[in-house]
C-alpha positions in Angstrom: 68.7 166.6 83.8 71.3 165.3 86.2 71.4 161.7 87.3 69.0 161.0 90.1 68.4 157.8 92.0 66.1 156.6 94.8 68.1 156.1 98.0 66.6 153.5 100.3 68.4 154.9 103.3 66.9 158.4 103.0 63.7 157.2 101.2 64.0 159.9 98.6 65.3 160.5 95.1 68.6 162.3 95.2 71.0 163.8 92.8 73.8 161.3 92.1 77.2 163.0 92.5 80.1 160.5 92.4 82.5 160.6 95.3 85.3 160.7 92.8 84.7 162.9 89.8 84.4 160.9 86.6 84.2 157.6 88.4 81.4 155.5 90.0 81.7 152.5 92.3 79.0 149.9 92.6 78.7 146.8 94.8 75.7 144.6 94.5 75.0 141.3 96.2 75.6 138.2 94.2 74.6 134.7 94.9 74.8 132.3 97.8 75.7 129.4 95.6 73.7 126.7 97.2 71.6 125.8 94.1 70.5 126.9 90.7 69.8 130.6 90.0 66.2 131.6 90.4 64.4 134.4 88.5 64.9 136.9 91.4 68.7 136.5 91.2 68.6 137.2 87.5 66.2 140.1 87.6 68.5 141.8 90.1 71.6 141.2 88.0 69.9 142.6 84.9 68.7 145.7 86.9 72.3 146.5 88.0 73.7 145.7 84.6 71.3 148.3 83.1 72.5 150.8 85.8 76.2 150.0 85.0 75.6 150.4 81.3 73.9 153.7 81.8 76.5 155.1 84.1 79.1 154.2 81.5 77.1 155.8 78.7 77.0 159.0 80.7 80.8 158.9 80.6 81.7 157.5 84.1 84.4 155.0 84.7 82.5 152.3 86.6 84.0 149.7 89.0 81.5 146.9 89.7 81.9 144.4 92.4 79.5 141.4 92.7 80.3 138.9 95.5 80.0 135.1 95.6 78.9 133.7 99.0 80.6 130.3 98.8 80.5 129.3 102.5 77.1 129.3 104.3 74.9 127.2 106.5 72.7 126.3 103.5 75.7 125.2 101.4 77.0 122.9 104.2 73.5 121.5 104.6 73.1 120.8 100.9 76.5 119.1 100.8 75.6 117.0 103.9 72.4 115.9 102.2 74.5 114.5 99.3 76.3 112.0 101.5 75.1 108.6 100.4 72.5 110.1 98.1 71.2 108.2 95.1 72.1 109.8 91.7 69.4 112.3 90.8 69.1 115.4 88.6 71.1 118.2 90.2 72.6 116.0 92.9 76.2 114.7 93.0 76.5 112.0 95.6 79.1 112.6 98.4 79.9 116.0 96.9 82.2 118.2 99.1 80.7 121.6 100.1 83.3 123.5 98.2 82.7 121.5 95.0 79.0 122.0 95.3 79.5 125.7 95.7 81.8 125.9 92.7 79.4 123.9 90.6 76.5 126.2 91.3 78.7 129.3 90.9 79.3 128.1 87.3 75.6 127.8 86.7 75.1 131.4 87.8 77.9 132.5 85.5 76.3 130.7 82.6 73.0 132.3 83.3 74.5 135.8 83.6 76.4 135.3 80.3 73.5 133.9 78.4 71.3 136.9 79.3 73.9 139.5 78.5 74.9 140.5 82.1 78.3 142.0 81.8 81.0 140.5 84.0 81.8 142.7 87.0 85.2 144.3 87.5 85.8 142.0 90.5 83.8 139.0 91.6 85.3 138.0 95.0 84.5 134.8 96.9 83.9 135.0 100.6 86.4 132.1 101.3 89.2 134.2 99.8 88.9 137.1 102.2 89.1 135.5 105.7 92.0 137.8 106.9 90.0 140.9 105.9 87.0 139.6 107.9 89.3 139.0 111.0 90.5 142.6 110.8 87.0 144.0 110.7 85.8 141.9 113.6 88.9 143.0 115.6 88.1 146.6 114.9 84.5 146.2 116.0 85.6 144.5 119.3 88.1 147.3 120.0 85.4 149.9 119.4 83.0 148.2 121.8 80.5 147.1 119.1 81.2 143.3 119.2 82.1 140.6 121.7 83.0 136.9 121.9 80.1 134.7 122.8 79.5 134.3 126.5 79.3 130.5 126.2 82.9 129.8 124.9 81.4 128.5 121.6 83.8 130.5 119.5 81.1 132.7 118.1 81.5 136.5 117.9 78.5 138.8 117.8 77.7 142.4 116.9 76.1 144.2 119.8 73.1 145.9 118.1 72.3 148.1 121.1 75.8 149.5 121.1 75.0 151.2 117.7 72.3 153.8 118.1 71.6 153.9 114.3 70.8 150.2 114.1 67.5 149.9 112.2 67.8 153.2 110.4 68.1 151.6 106.9 64.7 149.9 107.2 63.3 152.5 109.7 62.6 149.9 112.4 62.7 150.2 116.2 65.1 147.7 117.7 62.6 146.6 120.3 60.2 145.6 117.6 62.7 143.3 115.8 62.7 139.6 116.1 65.7 137.6 117.3 68.6 137.2 114.7 68.0 133.8 113.0 71.7 133.1 112.2 72.4 131.7 115.7 70.5 130.8 118.8 70.2 133.2 121.8 72.6 131.2 123.9 75.8 133.2 124.4 74.3 136.5 123.3 73.8 139.7 125.2 70.6 140.3 123.2 68.7 137.9 121.0 68.9 140.4 118.2 72.7 140.4 118.1 73.9 138.8 114.9 76.9 136.6 114.2 80.1 138.0 112.9 82.0 134.7 113.3 80.6 131.3 113.9 82.6 128.8 115.9 82.9 125.4 114.3 80.3 122.8 115.3 80.6 119.0 115.8 80.0 117.2 112.5 80.9 120.1 110.3 83.7 119.5 107.8 87.1 120.5 108.9 87.6 122.2 105.6 84.7 124.6 106.4 86.5 126.4 109.2 89.5 128.6 109.6 91.7 129.5 112.5 90.9 132.8 114.2 91.7 134.7 117.4 88.4 133.4 118.7 88.9 129.7 117.7 88.3 127.8 114.5 85.1 128.8 112.7 83.8 130.6 109.7 82.4 134.1 108.9 78.8 135.2 109.3 77.0 136.1 106.1 76.7 139.8 106.8 80.3 140.2 107.6 81.5 138.8 104.3 80.0 141.6 102.2 81.4 144.4 104.4 84.9 142.9 104.3 84.8 142.4 100.5 83.4 145.7 99.5 85.9 147.6 101.6 88.8 145.7 100.1 87.8 146.5 96.5 86.0 149.8 96.7 87.3 151.3 100.0 85.6 152.3 103.2 83.2 154.7 101.3 81.8 154.1 97.9 78.9 155.3 95.7 76.2 152.6 95.4 75.3 149.4 97.3 72.6 147.4 95.5 70.6 144.2 95.8 67.1 142.7 95.9 64.5 144.2 98.1 64.4 141.1 100.2 68.0 141.8 101.4 67.2 145.1 103.1 66.7 143.3 106.4 68.5 141.8 108.0 71.4 141.6 105.5 71.9 145.2 104.4 70.8 146.6 107.7 73.5 144.5 109.4 76.1 145.3 106.7 75.5 149.0 107.2 75.6 148.9 111.0 78.8 146.8 111.3 80.6 148.9 108.6 79.6 152.3 110.0 80.3 151.1 113.6 83.8 150.2 112.4 84.2 153.9 111.3 83.5 153.4 107.6 81.3 155.9 105.6 80.2 152.9 103.5 77.5 153.3 100.8 76.4 156.8 99.7 73.3 155.3 97.9 71.4 152.1 98.7 69.4 150.8 95.7 67.0 147.9 95.8 65.2 146.1 93.0 61.7 144.7 93.4 60.5 141.1 93.5 59.1 138.9 90.8 55.6 137.5 91.3 53.5 134.9 89.5 50.1 136.2 88.4 50.1 138.6 91.4 51.2 136.0 94.0 54.5 135.4 95.6 56.4 132.6 93.9 56.5 129.5 96.1 57.7 126.0 95.3 55.2 124.6 97.8 52.2 125.7 95.7 53.9 125.3 92.3 53.7 128.8 91.0 57.4 129.3 90.1 59.3 129.6 86.9 63.1 129.4 86.6 65.4 131.2 84.2 66.1 127.8 82.6 62.4 127.3 82.0 62.1 130.8 80.5 65.0 130.1 78.2 63.3 126.9 77.0 60.3 129.0 75.9 62.1 132.1 74.4 65.4 133.4 73.2 67.9 135.0 75.7 67.1 138.5 74.3 63.4 138.0 74.8 64.0 136.7 78.4 66.2 139.7 79.1 63.6 142.1 77.6 61.0 140.7 79.9 63.1 140.7 83.1 64.4 144.2 82.4 61.2 145.9 81.2 59.7 147.1 84.5 61.0 149.9 86.7 63.7 148.3 88.8 62.0 149.2 92.1 58.6 147.9 91.1 57.2 144.3 91.3 57.6 142.4 88.0 54.6 140.1 87.5 55.0 136.9 85.4 52.0 135.6 83.5 51.8 132.7 80.9 51.7 135.3 78.1 54.6 137.4 79.4 57.3 136.0 77.2 55.0 136.0 74.1 54.5 139.7 74.6 58.2 140.3 75.1 58.9 138.3 72.0 56.5 140.5 70.0 58.3 143.6 71.2 61.7 142.3 70.4 60.5 141.2 66.9 59.3 144.7 66.2 62.7 146.1 67.1 64.6 143.5 65.1 62.3 143.9 62.1 63.0 147.6 61.9 66.8 147.1 62.4 66.9 144.4 59.7 64.9 146.5 57.1 66.7 149.7 57.9 70.2 148.2 57.8 69.4 147.0 54.3 68.5 150.5 53.2 70.9 152.8 55.0 74.0 153.0 57.2 73.3 153.8 60.8 73.5 157.4 61.9 75.4 158.5 65.1 75.0 156.0 67.9 73.4 158.3 70.4 70.2 157.9 72.4 67.3 160.4 71.9 67.0 163.2 74.5 63.8 161.7 75.9 65.4 158.3 76.4 68.3 160.0 78.3 65.9 162.0 80.5 64.1 158.8 81.4 67.2 156.9 82.3 68.6 159.8 84.3 65.3 159.9 86.3 66.0 156.9 88.6 66.6 154.5 85.7 63.1 154.8 84.3 63.3 151.8 81.9 59.6 151.6 81.1 59.6 155.2 79.8 62.9 154.6 78.0 61.3 151.6 76.3 58.4 153.8 75.2 60.9 156.1 73.5 62.6 153.1 71.9 59.4 151.8 70.4 58.3 155.3 69.3 61.6 155.6 67.4 61.0 152.2 65.8 57.6 153.3 64.7 59.0 156.6 63.3 61.7 154.6 61.5 59.2 152.3 59.9 57.1 155.2 58.8 60.3 156.7 57.2 61.0 153.4 55.5 57.5 153.4 53.9 57.9 157.0 52.9 61.3 156.5 51.3 63.0 159.0 53.7 66.6 157.6 54.1 67.9 160.3 56.3 65.2 159.7 58.9 65.8 156.0 58.6 69.5 156.5 59.1 69.0 158.6 62.2 66.4 156.2 63.7 68.6 153.2 63.1 71.5 154.8 65.0 69.3 155.8 67.9 67.7 152.4 68.1 71.0 150.7 68.2 72.3 153.0 70.9 69.2 152.4 73.0 69.3 148.6 72.6 73.0 148.7 73.6 72.3 150.6 76.8 69.5 148.2 77.7 71.7 145.2 76.9 69.4 144.0 74.1 72.0 144.3 71.3 73.5 140.9 71.5 73.5 139.3 68.0 71.1 141.8 66.8 73.1 142.9 63.7 72.8 140.0 61.4 74.8 141.7 58.6 77.8 142.3 60.9 77.8 138.7 62.2 76.8 136.9 59.0 79.0 133.9 58.2 79.1 131.7 55.1 75.9 129.9 56.0 74.1 133.2 56.2 75.4 134.4 52.9 74.4 131.1 51.3 70.9 131.3 52.7 70.5 134.9 51.5 71.6 133.9 48.0 69.1 131.0 47.8 66.2 133.1 49.1 67.1 136.0 46.7 67.0 133.5 43.8 63.5 132.4 44.9 62.4 136.0 45.2 63.7 136.7 41.7 61.5 133.9 40.5 58.6 135.3 42.4 59.1 138.7 40.9 59.2 137.3 37.4 56.0 135.4 38.0 54.3 138.6 39.3 55.5 140.5 36.3 53.9 137.9 34.1 50.8 138.1 36.2 51.2 134.5 37.2 49.8 135.1 40.6 49.4 131.4 41.4 53.1 130.8 40.8 54.1 133.9 42.9 51.9 132.8 45.8 53.2 129.2 45.6 56.8 130.5 46.0 55.8 132.7 48.9 54.0 129.8 50.6 57.0 127.5 50.1 59.3 130.1 51.7 56.9 130.5 54.6 56.8 126.8 55.2 60.5 127.0 55.6 60.2 129.6 58.2 61.0 132.6 56.0 58.6 135.6 56.0 58.4 137.7 52.8 57.3 141.4 53.0 56.3 143.5 50.1 57.0 147.2 50.7 57.2 150.5 48.9 61.0 150.0 48.5 60.8 146.4 47.3 60.7 142.9 48.8 62.5 141.9 52.0 62.7 138.7 53.9 63.4 137.6 57.4 63.4 134.4 59.5 60.0 133.9 61.1 
């Protein structure tokens, strides 16, 4: 089966044929660094990390760009709120806007790293690409698709009615759209026109504006992404991704301004679904939210990644109080097999089963791919019980290949990462297991059970199998 992905722009699953043979180019929207990452940010990053890993597994050289929006109305507002603020968790009094943005950028980087999201090829900041933004605005004005504000405010707007395809990404009629919320209607030809450049306002920090042909100001949010993706991937590239909530107005506006400038822009648009809380939209006002930090307080990073990456990327992912427990059980089954199998046999070739590959090729069908992973684990455990080392070896290689593609392989191979402490623990446990075996041989069942109970009290699970005794940390 060839690679096939759902394209939001055409509303159909299409064959994925890279624009450049053997290569793939992917841009997905990163964070506006105004605060701590929420679960939606992380789900999106994991979805596109899975996509990247799969494209690379299929032999493509992938260039990934994920932007950082480090200048924005919300960032400036948060920094303004810090002036004279009392010390409180997450608040730095009198913090400059650029320092606030950088602080939260580091929080995002830490969350991505903790959950195994691979670093992108490029991670540009909006503030580092002002000249590229000026060039794009100039091109749009020259083509008749943008204009300086009519009120001498220094704003520059995109003329949505000048572009007949406006609304095509989200299949909307322009007359049914609401006014663009990024600036008031004053100075606009049409309330729906959106800001490409925002003239500096009284009270805003001088450091938050740049000189331009239209006066000092700063870029509009939508313009930033178009300028950055073009710099790093060119005027036409393979895939543009992001959360479903970004389709409108952000991606609609990105596509319009880029195509109006004469760029082919994205060949595919891919959007991941939202995360809900027991079927309801997450909302701080009603208290039904959970943050990545809270998840990581309840479960290991690999369990959190399994949970956030287990649903089909386009579907809604629903969080329930038992979600992480269920994910933990699934990860434990995988790890249990890997641990037992690695003790019995070397891993076979690190390739995924055909059914796993077919699932991932079919619009990144991770739920079906996970079903193949767990079926392989079950078959491997059956082979362990039957004393079939060749099947165990093959299953171990396949499981490791699948967990790597899904980003679940971090720290999974205890034998490969064991240090002196691990070796010392194993020696001590093996001594206790030898005592237990001697007690069992002497039919001193009470003594054997006491040793097992003592190990269990220390967090060590002992399993008796057809091939002998094994242990693992509970």
